[in-house]
C-alpha positions as CSV (number, residue, x, y, z in Angstrom):
1,X,156.8,113.3,139.4
2,X,157.9,116.7,138.1
3,X,156.1,118.3,135.2
4,X,158.2,119.8,132.4
5,X,157.4,123.1,130.8
6,X,155.7,121.4,127.8
7,X,153.5,119.3,130.2
8,X,152.5,122.4,132.1
9,X,151.6,124.2,128.9
10,X,149.4,121.2,127.8
11,X,147.8,121.2,131.3
12,X,147.1,125.0,131.1
13,X,145.6,124.6,127.6
14,X,143.3,121.8,128.8
15,X,142.1,123.9,131.7
16,X,141.4,126.9,129.5
17,X,139.5,124.6,127.0
18,X,137.0,123.4,129.6
19,X,134.6,126.3,129.4
20,X,134.5,126.0,125.7
21,X,133.4,122.4,125.9
22,X,130.7,123.3,128.5
23,X,129.4,126.1,126.2
24,X,129.2,123.6,123.3
25,X,127.8,120.8,125.5
26,X,124.8,118.8,124.4
27,X,121.3,120.1,125.4
28,X,120.8,117.8,128.4
29,X,124.0,119.1,130.1
30,X,123.0,122.7,129.3
31,X,119.5,122.1,130.7
32,X,120.9,120.5,133.9
33,X,123.2,123.5,134.3
34,X,120.4,125.9,133.6
35,X,118.1,124.4,136.2
36,X,120.9,124.1,138.7
37,X,121.4,127.9,138.4
38,X,117.6,128.5,138.6
39,X,117.4,126.3,141.7
40,X,120.1,128.4,143.4
41,X,118.2,131.6,142.4
42,X,115.0,130.3,144.0
43,X,116.8,129.7,147.2
44,X,118.5,133.1,147.1
45,X,115.2,134.9,146.3
46,X,113.9,133.9,149.8
47,X,116.6,136.1,151.4
48,X,115.6,139.2,149.4
49,X,111.8,139.0,149.9
50,X,109.8,139.9,153.0
51,X,106.5,138.3,153.7
52,X,103.9,139.7,156.1
53,X,104.1,138.0,159.6
54,X,100.7,136.3,159.1
55,X,102.2,134.3,156.2
56,X,103.9,132.1,158.8
57,X,102.3,130.0,161.6
58,X,104.9,131.1,164.1
59,X,108.5,132.6,164.4
60,X,110.1,129.2,163.8
61,X,108.1,128.2,160.7
62,X,110.2,127.5,157.6
63,X,110.1,129.4,154.3
64,X,108.5,126.9,152.0
65,X,109.7,126.7,148.4
66,X,107.4,124.7,146.2
67,X,107.4,123.3,142.7
68,X,104.1,122.8,141.0
69,X,103.7,121.0,137.7
70,X,106.6,119.2,136.1
71,X,109.8,119.4,138.2
72,X,112.8,120.2,136.0
73,X,115.3,120.4,138.8
74,X,116.4,116.8,139.2
75,X,117.2,117.2,142.8
76,X,119.2,120.5,142.4
77,X,116.6,122.5,144.3
78,X,116.6,120.2,147.3
79,X,120.5,120.3,147.3
80,X,120.5,124.1,147.0
81,X,118.0,124.5,149.9
82,X,119.6,122.0,152.3
83,X,120.9,123.7,155.4
84,X,120.0,127.2,154.1
85,X,118.0,129.9,156.0
86,X,116.3,133.1,155.0
87,X,115.4,135.7,157.7
88,X,116.4,133.3,160.3
89,X,114.0,130.6,159.1
90,X,115.0,127.3,157.6
91,X,114.2,126.6,154.0
92,X,112.2,123.6,153.0
93,X,111.2,122.3,149.6
94,X,107.8,120.7,148.7
95,X,106.0,119.6,145.6
96,X,102.3,120.1,146.4
97,X,99.8,118.3,144.2
98,X,96.7,120.4,145.0
99,X,95.8,124.1,145.2
100,X,95.1,123.8,148.9
101,X,98.6,122.4,149.5
102,X,100.2,125.1,147.4
103,X,98.5,127.7,149.5
104,X,101.1,127.0,152.2
105,X,104.0,127.9,150.0
106,X,106.0,131.1,150.2
107,X,108.0,130.7,146.9
108,X,106.1,128.9,144.2
109,X,107.9,127.8,141.0
110,X,105.4,127.0,138.3
111,X,106.6,124.2,136.0
112,X,104.8,122.8,132.9
113,X,101.2,122.0,133.7
114,X,101.4,123.7,137.1
115,X,99.4,126.9,136.3
116,X,96.2,125.4,137.6
117,X,97.8,124.8,141.0
118,X,98.5,128.5,141.7
119,X,96.3,129.5,144.6
120,X,93.7,132.2,143.7
121,X,93.5,135.6,145.4
122,X,96.2,137.9,146.7
123,X,98.1,135.4,148.9
124,X,101.6,136.2,150.1
125,X,103.2,133.8,147.7
126,X,106.2,134.8,145.5
127,X,105.2,133.2,142.1
128,X,108.2,132.4,139.9
129,X,107.7,131.5,136.3
130,X,110.0,130.5,133.5
131,X,110.3,131.4,129.8
132,X,111.3,127.8,129.1
133,X,107.9,126.7,130.4
134,X,105.5,129.5,129.4
135,X,105.3,133.1,128.4
136,X,103.0,133.8,131.3
137,X,104.8,135.9,133.9
138,X,104.8,135.6,137.6
139,X,106.2,138.1,140.0
140,X,109.7,136.8,139.0
141,X,110.1,135.4,135.5
142,X,113.3,133.6,134.5
143,X,114.7,134.3,131.0
144,X,117.9,133.4,129.2
145,X,119.8,136.5,128.2
146,X,123.3,136.3,126.5
147,X,123.5,132.6,127.5
148,X,122.9,133.5,131.2
149,X,120.0,132.9,133.5
150,X,118.4,136.2,134.3
151,X,115.0,137.4,135.5
152,X,112.3,140.0,135.2
153,X,110.4,141.3,138.3
154,X,106.8,142.5,138.4
155,X,106.9,144.7,141.5
156,X,103.2,145.6,141.3
157,X,102.2,142.0,141.4
158,X,104.4,141.4,144.4
159,X,103.0,144.5,146.2
160,X,99.4,143.3,145.6
161,X,100.4,140.1,147.4
162,X,101.9,142.1,150.3
163,X,105.5,141.1,149.4
164,X,108.4,143.4,149.7
165,X,111.3,142.8,147.3
166,X,114.7,144.2,148.3
167,X,116.2,146.9,146.1
168,X,119.4,144.7,145.9
169,X,117.3,142.0,144.0
170,X,115.6,144.7,141.9
171,X,119.0,146.0,140.8
172,X,119.9,142.5,139.4
173,X,116.7,142.2,137.3
174,X,116.7,142.6,133.6
175,X,113.6,144.7,134.0
176,X,111.2,145.8,136.8
177,X,107.6,146.4,136.0
178,X,105.8,149.0,138.2
179,X,108.9,150.2,139.9
């Protein structure tokens, strides 16, 4: 079936209108999209952070991304991490329920009610927090800026935990403390 000029114009108008409907979408769709973007960021952060060698049991150990507290990702984090690697290590996702289990994480996203599960001390764990959850800031802190998911970085906190964050990631941050 051939499309006439009028049909093509209607089709083009429909395609151009899609982003407008997404922007005006109800809150659950916006939240799903927001946490899908945040899940992808969490996976990508692993490639831009270097941990000390002793943070891993051996050279084949995975980079462990953990969610403590309420999990807002609805499976998006697991999908984003599936089949991915960072520094030649596979990525794996866990949801520890104790401080001891969280101590084995490399990237730790702190959801609602998860603050008490952050391991104490200067462990080599990249702690990621979220304005939507709390004003408390981790080494990386998500924020919404101009309807986009962005983040702040606390370079001093990362350094105290013996983590090195790539300048490429620092350049993407809204702000960098201590850098």
